[in-house]
MARMI-429454 format. One record per atom (N, C-alpha, C): residue in one letter; x, y, z. Coordinates in steps of 0.001 Angstrom, whole numbers, padded with zeros to 6 digits, always signed. Each point is the difference from the previous one (the first is absolute). Last residue first. Layout:
BEGIN
AXYZ ...
END
This chain:
BEGIN
X+010529-021460+002172 X-000223-001430+000175 X+001314-000703+000315 X-000595+004753-001053 X-000300-000317+001381 X-000231-001462+000247 X+000869+001885-004318 X+001187+000202+000828 X-000269-000325+001446 X-003546-000225-003174 X+000963-001069-000213 X+001230+000161+000886 X-003346+003364+000055 X-000528-001234+000572 X+001006-001145-000127 X+001027+004147-001985 X+000035+000096+001450 X-000517-001255+000684 X-000243+000314-004686 X+001407-000135+000436 X+000109+000091+001492 X-004202+000766-001867 X+000377-001406-000164 X+001429-000231+000469 X-001611+004412-000065 X-000654-000763+001056 X+000355-001465-000070 X+001638+002818-003402 X+000619+000336+001283 X-000631-000789+001140 X-001818-000465-004349 X+001357-000556+000056 X+000646+000259+001345 X-004182+001936-000898 X-000141-001446+000183 X+001367-000657+000129 X-000010+004580-000968 X-000561-000234+001334 X-000110-001491+000281 X+001358+001399-004286 X+001062+000211+000973 X-000492-000259+001418 X-003107-000204-003542 X+000955-001102-000102 X+001103+000131+001046 X-003208+003525-000257 X-000597-001268+000415 X+001008-001150-000019 X+000075+005079-000868 X+001026-000756+000728 X-000459-001403+000382 X-002875+003033-002407 X+001301+000198-000635 X+001053-000915+000609 X-004346+000030+001855 X-000041-000567-001349 X+001335+000150-000716 X-000493+001917+004340 X-000077-001458+000044 X+000038-000600-001397 X-000083+004711+000450 X+001265-000542+000482 X-000025-001527+000002 X-003971+002239-001028 X+000971+000141-001095 X+001337-000606+000410 X-003293+000170+003306 X-000361-000965-001035 X+000982+000060-001166 X+000487+003155+003443 X+000342-001332+000498 X-000312-001062-001051 X-001238+004509-000949 X+001458-000206-000006 X+000420-001379+000476 X-004752+001129+000115 X+000566-000172-001341 X+001512-000188+000025 X-003047+000991+003789 X+000508-001362-000179 X+000651-000210-001367 X-001955+004255+001236 X+000978-000358+001033 X+000621-001369-000257 X-003545+001742-002674 X+001264+000658-000320 X+001087-000335+001003 X-004330-001601+000877 X+000536-000645-001203 X+001343+000609-000393 X-002387+001952+003559 X+000529-001312+000382 X+000622-000713-001197 X-002196+004085-000800 X+001232+000199+000763 X+000632-001311+000426 X-004191-000143-002127 X+001020+000441-000949 X+001333+000212+000712 X-003757-001022+002607 X+000446-001175-000753 X+001073+000374-001020 X-001931+003547+002450 X+000710-000898+000910 X+000538-001219-000743 X-002740+003018-002309 X+001332+000568+000231 X+000830-000908+000913 X-004494-001143-000764 X+000752-000178-001241 X+001417+000552+000150 X-003198+000574+003468 X+000619-001325+000002 X+000820-000232-001266 X-002243+004118+002502 X+000820-000145-001209 X+000735-001342+000028 X-003191+001085+003417 X-000375+001002-000990 X+000724-000199-001315 X+000274-002372+004392 X-000741-000647-001088 X-000343+000971-001123 X+004134+001350+002962 X-001059-000906+000418 X-000653-000686-001185 X+003617+003644+000630 X-000995-000133-001058 X-001175-000876+000406 X+003771+000795+002948 X-000606+001280-000340 X-001139-000129-001017 X+002534-003834+001414 X-000629+000603+001178 X-000738+001277-000353 X+002546-002209-003320 X-001170-000806+000354 X-000754+000635+001162 X+004069+002000-001289 X-001012+000143-001041 X-001286-000720+000386 X+003735-000570+002724 X-000608+001314+000216 X-001068+000290-001052 X+002455-003955-000475 X-000831-000084+001208 X-000674+001336+000294 X+003156-000203-003480 X-001258-000655-000398 X-000937-000102+001197 X+004284+001669+000889 X-000765+000927-000823 X-001332-000580-000441 X+003053-002738+002313 X-000594+000987+000905 X-000841+000997-000785 X+002317-003235-002565 X-000983-000637+000892 X-000679+000978+000945 X+003476+001735-002969 X-001260-000392-000632 X-000991-000682+000949 X+003432+003333+002304 X+000186-000989-001063 X-001364-000442-000524 X+001615+004864+002487 X-000807-001218-000010 X+000430-000909-001147 X+001571+004562+001219 X+000878-001156+000206 X-000783-001305+000044 X-002051+004353-000466 X+001021-000014-001047 X+000964-001169+000138 X-003497+001091+003208 X-000491-000698-001194 X+001051-000109-001089 X+000110+000527+005400 X+000720+000556-001148 X-000382-000763-001266 X-001373-000895+004650 X-000915+000804-000812 X+000692+000635-001202 X+002285-004253+002145 X-001074+000757+000631 X-000848+000757-000998 X+004301-002902+000098 X-000252+001130-000890 X-001114+000881+000540 X+001309-004063+002240 X+001085+000983+000038 X-000264+001233-000858 X-003237-003712+000406 X+000469+000364+001343 X+000974+001162-000021 X-001804-001927-004055 X-001113+000552+000784 X+000485+000519+001341 X+003091-002253-002722 X-000380+001280-000601 X-001098+000675+000814 X+001308-004335+001248 X+001037+000980+000337 X-000336+001378-000573 X-002960-003617-001085 X-000003+000330+001425 X+001020+001071+000359 X-000500-001822-004603 X-001127+000804+000488 X+000222+000517+001420 X+002357-002562-004867 X+000200+000510+001356 X-001122+000958+000401 X+001023-002628-004227 X-001239-000171+000758 X+000069+000623+001393 X+003760+000130-002968 X-001117+000523-000790 X-001315-000067+000782 X+003922-001887+001912 X+000076+001458-000046 X-001179+000596-000757 X+000432-004707+000156 X-000289+000527+001323 X+000019+001517+000033 X+001295-002167-003949 X-001447-000134+000198 X-000402+000539+001368 X+004618-000073-000931 X-000702+000919-000879 X-001509-000045+000178 X+002837-003046+002370 X+000162+001369+000502 X-000789+000998-000844 X+000059-004507-001408 X-000685+000108+001292 X+000071+001426+000539 X+002406-000932-003948 X-001443-000079-000233 X-000762+000187+001301 X+004677-000254+000219 X-000413+001253-000634 X-001505+000025-000240 X+001956-003982+001637 X+000015+001048+001028 X-000488+001322-000574 X+000493-003564-003025 X-001066-000286+000964 X-000095+001089+001047 X+003567+000204-003027 X-001264+000322-000664 X-001173-000227+000935 X+004243-001297+001450 X-000111+001455-000009 X-001306+000445-000658 X+001090-004563-000094 X-000390+000409+001346 X-000154+001516+000088 X+001553-001770-004123 X-001382-000432+000293 X-000479+000430+001375 X+004566+001033-001203 X-001008+000781-000708 X-001435-000498+000241 X+004692-001311+001649 X-001200+000115+000838 X-001124+000765-000694 X+004375-000670-001939 X-000568-001323+000226 X-001317+000060+000774 X+002490+004040-000792 X-000585-000556-001237 X-000644-001376+000195 X+002155+001905+003825 X-001169+000775-000425 X-000578-000497-001324 X+004044-001920+001807 X-001212-000380+000738 X-001234+000743-000495 X+004272+000957-002122 X-000316-001426-000027 X-001350-000288+000648 X+001979+004477-000400 X+000293-000631-001283 X-000434-001458-000081 X-000561+002841+003997 X-000520+000740-001153 X+000126-000778-001306 X+001667-001774+004251 X-001443+000262+000079 X-000534+000553-001321 X+004608-000630+000395 X-000655-001303+000048 X-001515+000162+000012 X+002639+003834+000379 X+000021-000508-001369 X-000667-001366-000092 X+000566+001866+004253 X-001040+000712-000735 X-000058-000455-001462 X+003405-001845+002620 X-001305-000416+000518 X-001136+000700-000727 X+004450-000569-002830 X-000318+000500+001337 X-001375-000481+000439 X+003532-002513-003444 X-001224+000799+000033 X-000283+000415+001436 X+003711-002844-001979 X+000200+001312+000598 X-001220+000893+000033 X+000697-004763-001415 X+000274+000976-001057 X+000138+001422+000528 X-001131-003533+002942 X+001325-000312-000538 X+000398+000997-001086 X-004337+000242+001779 X+000988+000472+000981 X+001422-000247-000511 X-003592-001688-002507 X+000085+001447-000129 X+001038+000578+000960 X-000952-004583+000276 X+000682+000291-001260 X+000168+001500-000203 X-002499-001474+003716 X+001421-000307+000178 X+000792+000297-001268 X-004713+000492-000111 X+000617+001020+000850 X+001491-000245+000158 X-002497-003199-002310 X+000029+001242-000763 X+000683+001116+000796 X-000796-004163+002109 X+001110-000070-000948 X+000104+001271-000854 X-003584-000918+003120 X+001158+000657+000595 X+001186+000010-000952 X-005296-000097-001596 X+001135-000858+000399 X+001183+000809+000517 X-005156+001565+000507 X+001048+000132-001015 X+001232-000782+000450 X-003958+000569+002729 X-000067-001122-000927 X+001094+000059-001064 X-000748+003442+003301 X+000594-001171+000638 X-000001-001216-000921 X-002099+004074-001304 X+001457+000141-000010 X+000681-001223+000615 X-004730+000248+000151 X+000477-000214-001377 X+001521+000078-000059 X-002138+000904+004118 X-000169-001398-000355 X+000508-000307-001396 X-000076+004483+001393 X+001043-000751+000712 X-000085-001484-000328 X-003331+002930-001703 X+001282+000085-000714 X+001103-000766+000711 X-004366+000253+001993 X-000074-000676-001306 X+001371-000037-000670 X-000394+002404+004063 X-000211-001430+000235 X+000005-000774-001317 X+000143+004712-000102 X+001281-000555+000436 X-000112-001503+000194 X-003952+002248-000956 X+000882+000045-001167 X+001367-000592+000337 X-003210+000537+003423 X-000356-001128-000863 X+000891-000033-001231 X+000754+003660+003018 X+000186-001320+000635 X-000308-001184-000919 X-000631+004743-001517 X+001341-000579+000030 X+000077-001390+000642 X-003922+003030-000338 X+000210-000882-001145 X+001339-000726+000073 X-001436+003310+003200 X-000816-001204+000162 X+000125-000946-001187 X+002384+004147+000031 X+000344-000691+001239 X-000782-001296+000153 X-000970+002924-003608 X+001254-000718-000196 X+000368-000800+001242 X-003737+002818+000255 X-000270-001123-000896 X+001251-000830-000234 X+000365+004001+002508 X-000743-001021+000736 X-000253-001239-000855 X+002128+003727-002059 X+000832-000565+001065 X-000717-001136+000728 X-002419+002431-003281 X+001083-000775-000624 X+000842-000684+001073 X-003281+003033+001392 X-000615-001259-000446 X+001057-000897-000626 X+001295+004317+001238 X-000263-000788+001202 X-000617-001348-000351 X+000699+003236-003400 X+001246-000675+000376 X-000178-000840+001262 X-003381+002961-001759 X-000016-001343-000585 X+001252-000792+000378 X-002231+003879+003099 X+000972-000137-001082 X-000015-001436-000499 X-002401+001763+003855 X-000530+000685-001169 X+000897-000086-001210 X+002506-000684+004439 X-001441-000183-000139 X-000527+000846-001155 X+004605-000166+001743 X-000330-000659-001264 X-001498-000246-000170 X+003295+001747+003670 X-000702+000988-000836 X-000335-000566-001381 X+001934-002227+003984 X+000855+000229-001171 X-000598+001023-000967 X-002379-001348+003883 X+001267+000562+000489 X+000965+000288-001145 X-004080-002120-001028 X-000259+001361+000478 X+001286+000661+000463 X+000126-004506-001252 X-000132+000860-001174 X-000285+001443+000391 X+000165-003181+003478 X+001316+000137-000634 X-000062+000927-001214 X-004022-001118+002156 X+000797+000897+000851 X+001380+000232-000621 X-002749-003104-002131 X-000580+001331-000145 X+000794+001018+000820 X+001106-004542+000413 X+000465+000551-001272 X-000549+001403-000233 X-001472-002371+003855 X+001429+000352+000076 X+000540+000603-001289 X-004525-001418-000155 X+000183+001127+000923 X+001481+000343+000175 X-001132-003781-002724 X-000470+001252-000584 X+000245+001200+000924 X+000902-004974+000511 X+001085+000970-000147 X-000477+001379-000451 X-002845-003901+000541 X+000640+000206+001289 X+001021+001126-000072 X-002280-001590-003907 X-000822+000890+000811 X+000644+000303+001356 X+001899-003150-003156 X+000224+001397-000371 X-000731+000942+000941 X+001764-004888+001572 X-001132+000627-000697 X+000265+001481-000268 X+003705-003992+000388 X-000483+001162+000740 X-001166+000624-000763 X+002708-003769-001523 X-001112-000380+000875 X-000544+001179+000805 X+003754+000388-003060 X-001087-000626-000765 X-001228-000226+000878 X+004228+001669+001695 X-000883+001011-000567 X-001160-000577-000789 X+003618-002589+001831 X-001088+000251+000948 X-000967+001054-000511 X+004090-001062-002253 X-001139-000841-000361 X-001174+000187+000962 X+004158+002231+000807 X-000658+000526-001195 X-001272-000779-000302 X+002620-001601+003451 X-000597+001270+000401 X-000711+000666-001171 X+002471-003875-000807 X-001294-000298+000607 X-000667+001248+000579 X+004322+000478-001892 X-000938-000477-001021 X-001379-000258+000601 X+003579+001161+002863 X-000496+001150-000762 X-001008-000422-001057 X+002089-003427+002393 X-000836+000798+000913 X-000597+001187-000741 X+003111-002739-002237 X-001300-000647+000119 X-000935+000800+000907 X+004473+001571-000501 X-000719+000015-001284 X-001396-000586+000137 X+003858+000931+003269 X-001410+000316+000197 X-000830-000015-001263 X+005101+000534-000848 X-000574-000350+001304 X-001462+000436+000116 X+001881-001271-004832 X+000327+001040+000972 X-000688-000358+001322 X+000727-001697-005577 X+000037-000446+001393 X+000425+001154+000901 X-002545-000492-005029 X+001042+000702+000749 X-000082-000430+001470 X-003139-001634-003306 X+001350-000321-000459 X+001124+000657+000787 X-004970+000359+000818 X+000178-001322-000591 X+001466-000366-000218 X-001541+004285+001734 X-000446-001043+000923 X+000273-001402-000539 X+001044+003726-002753 X+000809+000027+001212 X-000378-001103+000973 X-002629+000566-003851 X+001324-000502-000359 X+000913-000023+001219 X-004210+001947+000513 X-000114-001453-000116 X+001334-000628-000379 X-000316+004734+000177 X-000095-000596+001335 X-000040-001521-000064 X-000013+002362-004091 X+001262+000228+000714 X-000027-000671+001379 X-003978-000086-002489 X+001015-000844-000631 X+001346+000153+000703 X-003571+002764+001344 X-000218-001376+000434 X+001043-000935-000599 X+000013+004490-001394 X+000436-000098+001401 X-000159-001420+000513 X-001568+000859-004394 X+001447+000184+000098 X+000503-000174+001431 X-004700-000180-000805 X+000683-001125-000654 X+001509+000107+000150 X-002670+003570+001572 X-000187-001194+000834 X+000760-001182-000588 X-000102+003911-002553 X+000844+000167+001183 X-000109-001200+000925 X-002807+000173-003869 X+001421-000245-000325 X+000925+000146+001202 X-004640+000907+000844 X+000228-001382-000441 X+001452-000256-000418 X-001533+004478+001330 X+000128-000963+001095 X+000350-001405-000485 X-000662+003622-003171 X+001069+000329+000938 X+000203-001119+001007 X-003457-000174-003274 X+001282-000026-000706 X+001175+000440+000870 X-004521-000040+001792 X+000335-001328-000525 X+001402-000037-000586 X-001782+004130+001588 X+000157-000932+001107 X+000455-001372-000490 X-001075+003273-003226 X+001231+000350+000720 X+000262-001005+001109 X-004031-000462-002320 X+001131-000347-000859 X+001326+000304+000691 X-003928+001331+002152 X+000116-001462+000019 X+001162-000466-000868 X-001025+004591-000003 X+000547-000409+001291 X+000153-001520+000095 X-002066+001852-003849 X+001421+000344+000033 X+000635-000467+001305 X-004647-000451-000434 X+000688-000936-000899 X+001507+000246+000040 X-002774+002975+002337 X+000014-001314+000663 X+000784-001016-000841 X-000733+004228-001872 X+000967+000087+001100 X+000114-001342+000712 X-003252+000409-003353 X+001336-000013-000589 X+001088+000080+001063 X-004454+000461+001369 X+000261-001382-000402 X+001378-000120-000649 X-001656+004281+001201 X+000441-000789+001159 X+000337-001425-000386 X-001912+003105-003141 X+001441+000174+000194 X+000517-000845+001163 X-004235-000942-003328 X+000273+000371+001387 X+001508+000070+000228 X-002063-001517-004064 X-000031+001462+000076 X+000297+000512+001406 X-000366-004647-000940 X+001206+000519-000650 X+000044+001517+000005 X-003856-002161+001754 X+001171-000346+000807 X+001265+000600-000599 X-004095+000518-002335 X-000011+000768+001245 X+001244-000273+000834 X-000648-002423-004013 X+000196+001416-000315 X+000080+000827+001282 X-001052-004592+000357 X+001416+000226-000328 X+000281+001469-000286 X-004479-001235+000742 X+000775-000207+001212 X+001480+000259-000226 X-003000+000101-003655 X-000132+001185+000845 X+000827-000132+001278 X-000800-002946-004040 X+001336+000337+000523 X-000043+001241+000890 X-003449-004216-002231 X+000143+001326+000584 X+001411+000190+000551 X-002092-003155-004241 X+000571+000024+001334 X+000184+001435+000484 X-003952-001419-003545 X+001450+000255+000082 X+000478+000078+001453 X-002493-003400+000154 X+000717+000670-001090 X-000795+001241-000410 X+000152-002486+005052 X-000687+000093-001281 X+000874+000748-001002 X+001669-003135+004360 X-000341+001354-000473 X-000675-000043-001362 X-000613-004082+003513 X+001039+000543-000865 X-000403+001393-000478 X-001753-001967+004800 X-000221-000079-001445 X+001179+000591-000763 X-000787-000126+004894 X+000778-001098-000573 X-000089-000061-001516 X-002349+003362+002640 X+001387+000043+000438 X+000860-001080-000664 X-004425+002869-000961 X+000389-001366-000360 X+001485-000166+000286 X-002071+004012+001513 X-001191-000771-000373 X+000329-001453-000280 X+003459+003158+001022 X-000881-000163+001166 X-001181-000903-000334 X+002996+001126-003463 X+000705-000795+001019 X-000923-000280+001173 X-001549+002863-003397 X+000015-001390-000452 X+000698-000900+001013 X-000061+004714+000718 X-001335-000602+000189 X-000056-001476-000402 X+004192+002364-000738 X-000340-000224+001400 X-001411-000572+000204 X+002631-001138-004523 X-000369+001236+000668 X-000533-000310+001391 X+003727-003083-002589 X-001439+000207+000163 X-000248+001350+000656 X+004303-002199-000789 X-000540+000484-001272 X-001523+000141+000042 X+002593-001730+003650 X+000533+001345-000235 X-000508+000586-001312 X-000944-004485+001390 X-000863+000978+000664 X+000486+001425-000214 X+002499-003717-001612 X-001166+000282-000855 X-000980+000959+000676 X+003982-001148+002401 X+000344+000581-001306 X-001260+000301-000803 X-000421-002191+004210 X+000451+001388+000163 X+000246+000663-001348 X-001013-004601+000057 X-001190+000798+000342 X+000361+001480+000159 X+003481-003103-000660 X-000789+000146-001241 X-001209+000890+000255 X+002591-001088+003757 X+000755+000863-000908 X-000789+000256-001281 X-001816-003029+003156 X-000029+001389+000503 X+000754+000975-000904 X+000110-004714-001131 X-001249+000698-000285 X-000053+001413+000579 X+003702-003215+000691 X+000009+000779-001228 X-001258+000810-000242 X+000806-003047+003772 X+000967+001100+000054 X-000045+000894-001240 X-002966-003760+000360 X-000122+000734+001269 X+000912+001219+000015 X+000238-003002-003691 X-001226+000790-000010 X-000115+000855+001252 X+003564-003014-000287 X+000183+001049-000994 X-001222+000910-000073 X-000195-003833+002719 X+000828+001043+000609 X+000243+001148-000972 X-002363-003687-001658 X-000779+000618+001082 X+000789+001144+000638 X+002164-002641-003218 X-000980+000877-000616 X-000843+000717+001046 X+003093-003259+001446 X+000689+001188-000486 X-000970+000994-000643 X-001678-004190+001356 X+000338+000815+001173 X+000696+001290-000429 X-000904-003091-003364 X-001256+000539+000516 X+000258+000907+001206 X+003596-002395-001885 X-000383+001138-000834 X-001301+000635+000494 X+001431-003872+002226 X+000977+001075+000196 X-000374+001236-000812 X-002529-003933-000546 X-000284+000644+001287 X+000961+001153+000253 X+000760-002571-003829 X-001268+000723-000140 X-000339+000736+001292 X+003710-002917-000088 X+000278+001285-000639 X-001259+000831-000168 X-000379-004381+001679 X+000659+000853+000994 X+000313+001376-000574 X-001827-003354-002855 X-000990+000565+000947 X+000635+000914+001037 X+002421-000424-004778 X-000256-000864+001139 X-001033+000639+000924 X+000465+000691-005422 X+000297+000633+001272 X-000371-000941+001136 X+001675-001303-005142 X-001161+000137+000870 X+000417+000606+001335 X+002613+001016-004696 X-000082-000952+001106 X-001208+000283+000878 X+000143+001074-005332 X+000334+000616+001269 X-000111-001027+001120 X+001247-001068-005187 X-001109-000008+000939 X+000466+000607+001319 X+001773+000960-005230 X+000304-000605+001305 X-001193+000118+000928 X-000310-000307-005504 X+000164+000927+001121 X+000244-000748+001307 X+001475-001551-004991 X-001053-000285+000969 X+000197+000908+001214 
END
């Protein structure tokens, strides 16, 4: 005899209804961007919300992929993401371990000085940072964006990791000390493996932030197109093309979000696990 499905409670119905509404609000722009990229420009202008006709048009993708600048933008975004995100995670882990487990004079003062970076608006620092990058001869160089992005990613990363390190039982540290493990060995061999969920969370936040980075690139790179990242490059495409080549604009936007979508689908279980572990450790 087949099992009967349990009846859904009225409260659950409202919850799912609200979730569906939010899923539509946040998901439809992405779906609309993807299917609009397979429409020709006259069709987009004439029927902006309509589905593409068969056969699907790939003229927008052909034009974007044939553009050498788009490949440069993609390469720069990959460099920025794969350089800054791992460095932020490693440096934040070292600093958070020191603030959580190593006793030294002024530890709490230095920690709160770092945390103050969370509440400082990025826009307030643009002029001082621009002058600093100019004096270091880094204007027009992607390395200036890496430095600025890492500086603003570290405070929240240190805050997250310090809270996780403080949750690890002191007995593990004492047992390791008895076995003669050094402070760095304690960090590398015990705390770092245990903090994998928190490290994953920090890596995800830093990676997504680097991939979507716009303001620092626009400010420090300036007119050097060879150092543009995807968000700035797409913005220049939109500004230059206008309504003439909307199919190219949608194709470029779709190619921009593909890596993030692939990363999420591949790492979905690990992402949920890391966020759940972080929520449980804070309770």
